[in-house]
Backbone bond lengths (Angstrom), bond angles and torsions (degrees), N, CA, C in turn:
res aa  C-N    CA-C-N  psi(-1)  N-CA   C-N-CA  omega(-1)  CA-C   N-CA-C  phi
1 M - - - 1.437 - - 1.530 110.69 -
2 H 1.276 118.12 -45.34 1.496 120.69 -177.28 1.472 111.22 -72.54
3 N 1.351 116.88 150.87 1.389 122.23 173.32 1.545 111.85 -74.37
4 S 1.345 115.13 160.04 1.449 118.95 176.86 1.509 107.64 -130.66
5 S 1.402 116.73 179.74 1.367 120.15 177.77 1.528 114.08 -72.78
6 T 1.295 116.69 -7.51 1.464 117.92 -176.12 1.549 108.62 -122.86
7 S 1.231 124.67 -11.00 1.505 125.10 -177.27 1.478 111.80 -156.76
8 W 1.335 117.25 155.63 1.439 127.94 172.38 1.534 106.27 -79.27
9 G 1.299 117.85 139.84 1.411 121.97 168.36 1.509 114.03 -72.94
10 W 1.349 114.31 170.57 1.464 118.07 -172.18 1.502 110.77 -68.08
11 L 1.394 118.05 -26.38 1.430 116.78 178.90 1.523 113.07 -72.10
12 S 1.318 116.17 -41.91 1.451 119.29 174.41 1.517 112.13 -61.98
13 K 1.320 116.21 -39.98 1.436 116.39 -179.75 1.540 111.29 -67.61
14 S 1.358 114.60 -35.61 1.492 119.24 176.46 1.535 109.45 -59.58
15 Y 1.326 116.04 -51.63 1.459 120.40 178.74 1.546 111.20 -53.45
16 H 1.316 116.71 -48.46 1.445 122.52 -177.07 1.476 114.00 -59.97
17 W 1.342 116.79 -48.96 1.471 120.56 -176.08 1.459 115.37 -80.99
18 V 1.334 119.43 -27.51 1.494 121.73 172.46 1.484 111.51 -68.45
19 I 1.312 115.55 -43.91 1.507 119.24 175.51 1.498 111.15 -62.70
20 A 1.293 119.44 -40.75 1.433 124.24 178.46 1.555 110.66 -61.40
21 L 1.327 117.20 -43.30 1.445 121.74 -179.01 1.599 107.80 -71.14
22 L 1.319 119.31 -34.11 1.438 118.60 179.90 1.554 106.95 -71.38
23 I 1.294 122.06 -36.88 1.461 122.47 179.10 1.490 106.68 -62.84
24 L 1.383 122.16 -37.85 1.458 121.22 179.78 1.523 112.11 -65.80
25 V 1.350 116.51 -18.43 1.476 120.66 175.44 1.481 108.82 -88.98
26 I 1.296 116.59 -47.93 1.482 122.90 -170.02 1.558 111.94 -59.99
27 V 1.291 115.37 -48.11 1.552 118.48 -173.72 1.494 111.36 -63.71
28 P 1.316 122.59 -56.73 1.434 118.25 -178.69 1.511 113.12 -66.56
29 V 1.320 119.89 -34.95 1.457 118.89 175.09 1.485 112.08 -62.88
30 G 1.369 118.28 -35.96 1.432 124.63 178.49 1.533 110.95 -62.49
31 F 1.342 117.50 -44.39 1.486 121.16 179.84 1.522 110.09 -66.73
32 V 1.353 116.78 -41.70 1.481 115.46 179.18 1.487 110.77 -72.02
33 M 1.304 119.77 -34.04 1.475 123.92 175.72 1.536 108.82 -56.39
34 T 1.347 114.88 -48.37 1.493 118.16 179.24 1.516 111.84 -60.74
35 A 1.286 117.08 -40.51 1.447 123.21 -179.62 1.547 112.77 -64.14
36 T 1.305 117.17 -34.84 1.436 118.79 179.29 1.506 113.49 -78.97
37 Y 1.374 117.64 -15.37 1.444 116.71 -179.55 1.491 113.01 -69.18
38 Q 1.342 118.96 -26.72 1.518 118.86 178.39 1.546 111.10 -70.50
39 F 1.295 117.84 -22.05 1.504 120.24 172.09 1.495 110.01 -80.08
40 K 1.356 112.12 -39.28 1.467 115.90 -178.02 1.546 115.20 -61.31
41 I 1.338 115.95 -32.51 1.490 117.20 -178.97 1.541 111.26 -95.74
42 D 1.320 119.48 3.10 1.425 122.14 -178.53 1.525 108.29 -102.13
43 P 1.339 118.11 97.90 1.481 118.13 -176.89 1.492 114.67 -68.72
44 A 1.330 118.53 -18.26 1.430 122.39 179.14 1.547 113.35 -79.29
45 N 1.342 114.77 -12.39 1.418 117.42 -179.26 1.534 111.02 -76.32
46 V 1.327 117.61 130.82 1.413 122.65 -172.54 1.583 110.92 -67.77
47 V 1.311 116.83 -24.22 1.477 117.88 -179.22 1.521 108.67 -103.13
48 G 1.314 118.74 19.91 1.421 122.08 -179.60 1.524 115.39 -53.10
49 A 1.360 115.27 -49.03 1.398 117.42 -176.98 1.526 115.23 -63.57
50 R 1.369 113.74 -40.76 1.447 118.33 177.61 1.513 110.07 -65.65
51 M 1.288 116.98 -42.63 1.465 122.43 -178.71 1.529 110.06 -60.61
52 E 1.364 114.79 -39.32 1.426 119.93 178.98 1.552 109.90 -59.82
53 T 1.270 118.61 -45.97 1.449 123.32 -179.48 1.531 107.63 -63.26
54 I 1.313 118.71 -44.45 1.480 120.10 -179.91 1.543 110.57 -63.39
55 H 1.346 112.89 -41.74 1.478 118.26 -178.21 1.527 109.93 -63.49
56 V 1.262 119.03 -38.22 1.482 120.26 -177.47 1.618 106.82 -68.69
57 W 1.289 117.36 -42.90 1.488 118.74 179.51 1.519 113.12 -66.52
58 L 1.366 116.08 -37.90 1.477 118.77 174.46 1.513 110.50 -66.94
59 S 1.282 117.24 -34.88 1.504 120.13 177.16 1.475 110.81 -67.24
60 R 1.334 117.96 -38.70 1.424 121.89 -179.75 1.550 110.69 -65.19
61 I 1.378 115.38 -43.74 1.456 121.02 -179.64 1.573 109.55 -65.92
62 H 1.337 116.95 -48.71 1.449 122.26 -178.25 1.536 111.58 -59.69
63 Q 1.282 117.15 -50.72 1.441 125.24 -175.17 1.529 109.42 -64.65
64 T 1.371 115.52 -47.51 1.455 118.49 -177.86 1.508 108.99 -63.66
65 A 1.285 118.83 -48.28 1.460 120.15 -178.18 1.505 110.93 -62.16
66 G 1.370 118.34 -36.99 1.431 120.41 177.05 1.493 113.97 -62.79
67 L 1.338 116.24 -39.80 1.482 119.97 -179.89 1.511 110.03 -73.03
68 V 1.344 118.81 -33.31 1.477 123.54 174.82 1.539 107.37 -60.51
69 V 1.359 117.34 -47.41 1.499 120.98 179.74 1.536 108.32 -59.46
70 L 1.321 118.64 -43.78 1.427 122.39 179.43 1.530 111.32 -57.30
71 M 1.322 118.88 -42.75 1.425 121.09 179.87 1.519 112.05 -73.21
72 L 1.364 115.81 -38.23 1.459 119.15 178.36 1.538 111.63 -66.71
73 V 1.310 118.28 -41.20 1.449 119.05 -176.85 1.595 107.91 -69.94
74 T 1.294 118.67 -29.46 1.438 119.78 178.03 1.536 107.53 -68.46
75 L 1.308 117.04 -43.34 1.497 121.24 -177.17 1.548 105.03 -67.53
76 R 1.340 117.76 -44.96 1.438 119.96 -179.69 1.468 114.52 -58.36
77 L 1.313 115.65 -45.22 1.489 118.55 179.80 1.538 110.39 -63.70
78 G 1.383 118.16 -43.23 1.396 121.55 179.27 1.533 109.15 -61.53
79 W 1.294 118.24 -40.68 1.483 123.17 179.77 1.541 111.61 -65.56
80 R 1.336 113.91 -38.76 1.474 117.48 -178.34 1.518 109.38 -70.47
81 L 1.340 118.34 -36.67 1.528 118.34 177.20 1.457 109.88 -69.48
82 S 1.374 121.89 -32.71 1.393 118.29 -179.20 1.547 115.45 -87.68
83 S 1.365 116.08 -17.01 1.451 122.64 174.82 1.436 111.82 -134.90
84 P 1.303 119.65 81.03 1.482 123.37 -177.29 1.558 111.76 -60.23
85 G 1.292 113.47 141.90 1.423 118.59 -176.67 1.530 114.08 -106.05
86 P 1.295 119.73 -161.48 1.510 118.93 177.21 1.465 112.33 -66.75
87 G 1.304 116.83 141.69 1.444 122.62 -178.00 1.557 109.31 -85.30
88 V 1.337 112.80 -178.06 1.426 119.39 175.31 1.520 107.75 -66.81
89 P 1.324 118.89 136.96 1.451 121.93 -178.24 1.520 113.80 -55.54
90 A 1.314 117.00 133.38 1.506 119.46 -176.12 1.536 109.18 -72.78
91 T 1.293 116.80 -12.27 1.485 118.82 178.00 1.493 113.08 -72.40
92 L 1.331 118.34 -16.98 1.521 122.34 177.32 1.505 109.94 -70.38
93 A 1.285 112.84 152.22 1.470 119.16 172.02 1.527 109.00 -66.98
94 A 1.348 116.54 155.05 1.432 120.91 -177.29 1.470 114.02 -54.27
95 Y 1.377 114.85 -43.15 1.505 116.36 -177.12 1.554 111.19 -67.61
96 Q 1.388 117.08 -30.05 1.455 121.13 177.83 1.534 110.15 -70.32
97 R 1.296 116.19 -38.52 1.468 117.13 175.84 1.538 111.83 -65.25
98 V 1.279 116.85 -40.69 1.528 120.98 175.27 1.487 110.43 -61.10
99 L 1.366 117.90 -48.49 1.455 119.83 179.14 1.505 114.19 -60.29
100 A 1.361 115.95 -39.14 1.455 120.23 179.64 1.513 113.01 -61.28
101 K 1.425 110.91 -45.12 1.475 117.98 -178.25 1.559 109.13 -64.77
102 L 1.299 114.43 -42.95 1.471 120.22 -179.08 1.543 112.44 -62.04
103 N 1.350 114.71 -42.46 1.514 119.08 178.92 1.491 109.76 -63.67
104 H 1.341 118.36 -43.43 1.442 120.03 178.17 1.520 114.26 -65.39
105 A 1.364 114.64 -34.62 1.523 118.38 178.44 1.478 108.31 -69.18
106 F 1.354 119.46 -45.54 1.517 121.13 -179.79 1.525 111.30 -64.55
107 L 1.359 116.93 -38.50 1.451 116.97 177.64 1.514 112.18 -64.49
108 Y 1.307 118.58 -38.62 1.449 120.62 176.48 1.502 108.93 -62.64
109 A 1.373 118.35 -47.69 1.439 120.93 -178.18 1.547 110.64 -59.02
110 L 1.295 117.66 -42.97 1.443 120.17 179.44 1.502 116.25 -67.73
111 L 1.330 114.11 -30.13 1.480 118.58 175.40 1.522 111.12 -68.72
112 F 1.334 117.88 -19.87 1.439 119.87 170.24 1.477 111.90 -90.13
113 A 1.365 117.66 -41.71 1.439 122.39 -171.62 1.549 111.42 -71.10
114 I 1.319 116.65 -40.03 1.411 119.97 -178.82 1.531 116.93 -60.14
115 P 1.368 117.55 -57.06 1.504 114.45 176.24 1.550 113.23 -66.60
116 L 1.339 117.86 -34.27 1.459 117.55 -179.11 1.566 111.18 -64.47
117 S 1.301 114.98 -38.57 1.533 119.37 -178.89 1.581 108.77 -71.05
118 G 1.325 114.02 -35.51 1.529 116.18 176.33 1.500 110.21 -63.90
119 W 1.311 118.13 -46.96 1.437 124.63 174.38 1.434 112.90 -57.10
120 A 1.348 118.10 -44.47 1.484 120.86 178.53 1.521 112.38 -65.36
121 A 1.350 114.45 -37.74 1.440 117.80 179.07 1.545 111.07 -60.32
122 M 1.343 114.32 -47.71 1.471 116.82 178.27 1.502 113.37 -61.98
123 S 1.341 114.98 -36.89 1.438 120.35 178.41 1.535 111.69 -61.55
124 A 1.366 112.48 -50.83 1.506 117.73 -179.19 1.519 111.75 -61.57
125 F 1.331 114.70 -39.60 1.495 119.72 179.07 1.604 108.21 -62.50
126 G 1.277 115.36 -52.61 1.474 119.25 172.40 1.454 116.77 73.89
127 E 1.368 120.30 3.02 1.453 120.38 -176.50 1.531 112.68 -104.08
128 A 1.334 118.81 -4.27 1.407 124.00 176.91 1.518 107.49 -139.19
129 P 1.400 115.56 147.57 1.399 118.50 -178.88 1.516 114.00 -73.02
130 T 1.365 117.43 157.83 1.456 122.71 171.24 1.557 103.63 -94.42
131 Y 1.313 119.76 127.59 1.389 125.90 -177.13 1.467 114.59 -98.31
132 F 1.348 117.30 145.82 1.478 121.81 171.98 1.520 104.23 -143.94
133 F 1.301 120.67 103.41 1.479 125.73 -174.10 1.513 107.41 55.21
134 W 1.341 115.99 -119.62 1.453 118.27 -177.01 1.543 112.10 -94.26
135 L 1.284 117.79 1.83 1.492 120.66 175.63 1.451 110.29 -83.12
136 E 1.343 118.31 142.92 1.421 125.23 173.64 1.494 111.96 -124.30
137 G 1.319 117.11 143.74 1.418 119.48 178.70 1.506 116.51 74.37
138 L 1.314 116.04 52.11 1.459 122.20 174.95 1.551 106.95 -58.75
139 P 1.375 115.69 160.43 1.461 116.42 178.86 1.522 111.94 -63.55
140 N 1.266 112.73 146.14 1.536 119.98 -179.26 1.584 110.19 -65.39
141 L 1.291 115.68 135.49 1.384 120.07 176.87 1.533 111.79 -80.76
142 V 1.340 114.64 -32.94 1.494 122.36 174.89 1.525 106.03 -134.30
143 P 1.340 117.88 158.65 1.506 119.75 176.65 1.511 111.96 -59.46
144 K 1.291 111.82 151.79 1.529 118.11 171.13 1.547 105.47 -73.02
145 V 1.346 114.56 133.47 1.396 119.73 177.61 1.627 109.21 -137.57
146 A 1.338 116.67 169.36 1.414 120.58 -177.77 1.586 106.50 -64.26
147 L 1.355 116.11 152.46 1.485 120.11 179.27 1.526 110.25 -59.24
148 T 1.342 117.90 -32.76 1.441 118.30 -177.44 1.552 113.32 -83.73
149 A 1.281 117.17 1.27 1.460 119.43 177.36 1.537 111.94 -64.17
150 Q 1.336 113.63 149.48 1.524 118.06 -176.41 1.493 110.44 -59.39
151 Y 1.349 115.27 -44.08 1.469 118.46 -177.26 1.513 106.09 -112.35
152 G 1.323 116.79 59.90 1.474 122.49 176.69 1.488 110.50 -109.27
153 Y 1.308 115.56 -153.99 1.491 125.34 -174.69 1.477 108.99 -49.58
154 S 1.347 118.87 -55.88 1.442 125.86 -172.49 1.530 111.50 -56.97
155 F 1.301 116.07 -40.75 1.453 116.71 -179.28 1.520 114.85 -66.41
156 Y 1.320 115.88 -43.66 1.445 118.23 178.38 1.464 113.04 -75.27
157 A 1.334 118.97 -35.67 1.431 122.84 172.88 1.533 115.18 -58.83
158 G 1.404 113.78 -39.69 1.418 121.86 174.71 1.522 112.60 -58.53
159 I 1.331 117.11 -45.82 1.435 123.03 178.97 1.547 107.72 -63.70
160 H 1.298 117.17 -43.61 1.458 120.77 176.95 1.543 113.10 -58.84
161 R 1.293 115.15 -50.12 1.421 121.14 -177.99 1.542 113.67 -63.12
162 Y 1.355 114.73 -48.80 1.472 117.25 -179.92 1.516 113.21 -73.97
163 G 1.346 114.45 -22.61 1.498 116.59 172.01 1.478 111.91 -68.26
164 I 1.343 117.54 -34.27 1.484 121.55 176.62 1.503 107.87 -64.66
165 Y 1.325 120.26 -45.90 1.445 122.53 -174.62 1.544 107.22 -67.06
166 T 1.286 117.32 -47.11 1.485 122.11 178.03 1.559 110.88 -57.91
167 G 1.346 112.36 -45.99 1.414 118.35 -178.76 1.515 113.48 -63.27
168 G 1.340 115.50 -36.33 1.491 122.94 176.46 1.557 109.66 -62.11
169 A 1.312 115.02 -42.40 1.500 117.54 -179.46 1.532 111.43 -69.05
170 L 1.344 117.79 -40.24 1.442 123.50 -179.44 1.491 109.35 -68.82
171 L 1.327 115.67 -39.73 1.510 119.72 -178.52 1.540 107.53 -67.68
172 S 1.327 115.84 -38.92 1.517 115.92 179.11 1.538 109.79 -63.21
173 L 1.322 118.16 -40.95 1.449 119.61 175.28 1.470 112.99 -62.91
174 H 1.300 117.39 -38.48 1.470 121.94 176.98 1.545 110.34 -60.76
175 I 1.304 116.72 -46.23 1.504 120.54 -179.68 1.510 109.83 -66.95
176 I 1.377 118.24 -45.18 1.457 119.47 178.86 1.530 111.30 -62.44
177 A 1.308 119.10 -37.20 1.451 121.02 177.40 1.575 113.10 -67.92
178 A 1.295 116.05 -35.37 1.434 119.58 175.79 1.489 109.68 -65.14
179 L 1.333 116.76 -47.01 1.474 121.15 -179.50 1.560 110.63 -63.24
180 W 1.294 115.55 -39.24 1.480 120.36 179.91 1.482 109.82 -64.74
181 H 1.360 118.81 -39.52 1.471 121.17 174.72 1.541 111.86 -62.82
182 Q 1.313 114.19 -39.79 1.453 119.26 -177.07 1.526 115.04 -71.55
183 F 1.383 115.83 -46.10 1.413 117.94 -170.77 1.589 114.89 -105.70
184 V 1.322 115.30 -18.17 1.481 119.18 176.50 1.541 114.68 -100.97
185 V 1.305 112.51 -57.65 1.461 119.07 179.52 1.520 108.77 -76.18
186 K 1.362 118.53 -34.68 1.463 123.50 178.30 1.501 110.20 62.59
187 D 1.329 117.25 48.73 1.445 119.21 174.96 1.604 108.75 -111.94
188 S 1.288 117.00 -163.54 1.475 119.01 -171.36 1.541 115.48 -98.47
189 V 1.350 114.64 10.68 1.501 116.13 -171.71 1.497 113.03 -60.16
190 L 1.394 116.88 -46.32 1.497 119.09 178.47 1.531 111.43 -73.39
191 R 1.281 116.63 -38.32 1.465 122.95 -175.54 1.535 111.01 -61.31
192 R 1.329 117.48 -40.29 1.421 123.35 -175.87 1.536 113.91 -68.56
193 M 1.357 115.36 -20.18 1.506 118.77 171.48 1.530 113.93 -104.10
194 W 1.315 114.97 -2.30 1.522 117.70 -179.65 1.535 111.69 -67.27
195 P 1.278 118.68 131.73 1.455 119.74 -174.68 1.504 118.39 -50.69
196 L 1.292 116.12 -39.93 1.461 121.08 -172.36 1.574 112.26 -93.58
197 A 1.320 114.49 -6.68 1.467 117.63 -176.86 1.551 110.05 -80.31
198 N 1.321 115.47 149.06 1.507 120.46 178.18 1.537 109.40 -81.35
């Protein structure tokens, strides 16, 4: 279960891959959810009622998965601090080690910022509940304010949206680096996080 100087333990691996799978669900569901909203608010659209039902279920899936990621990344960070794992390979150049650490730090920060900003946006909007599984109307993270307020829905939604774009870029770099380690450098970086590897 515990991490070692050469490999991540099964708990760290579980956190990593479950979060990765949830992200694969959250992102496309979020984009489709956003697309259905235009039908939901258009009373003249003949499929408005059906789109509203779809929108609510997509919202429930997106928000629930986002809050689960928030909980899991909190647990993962706590576990990582209490059970340090293998560091960045010493064979890398100094600038590569710095970039790797910065990429991981920013990914962690975004895994907190993205779900929290989404929750804050819904709280500031105040016209629709925040879902968590079967629960509706979670406590507001920020006060409900007018849409035109400086720190209203648009402010938090902007953080959420640009956080997703930034996270996508950093995640792409993370994946490219893992594949580079596996197929070019041919070291153990990817293998030590691979679910079935010892």
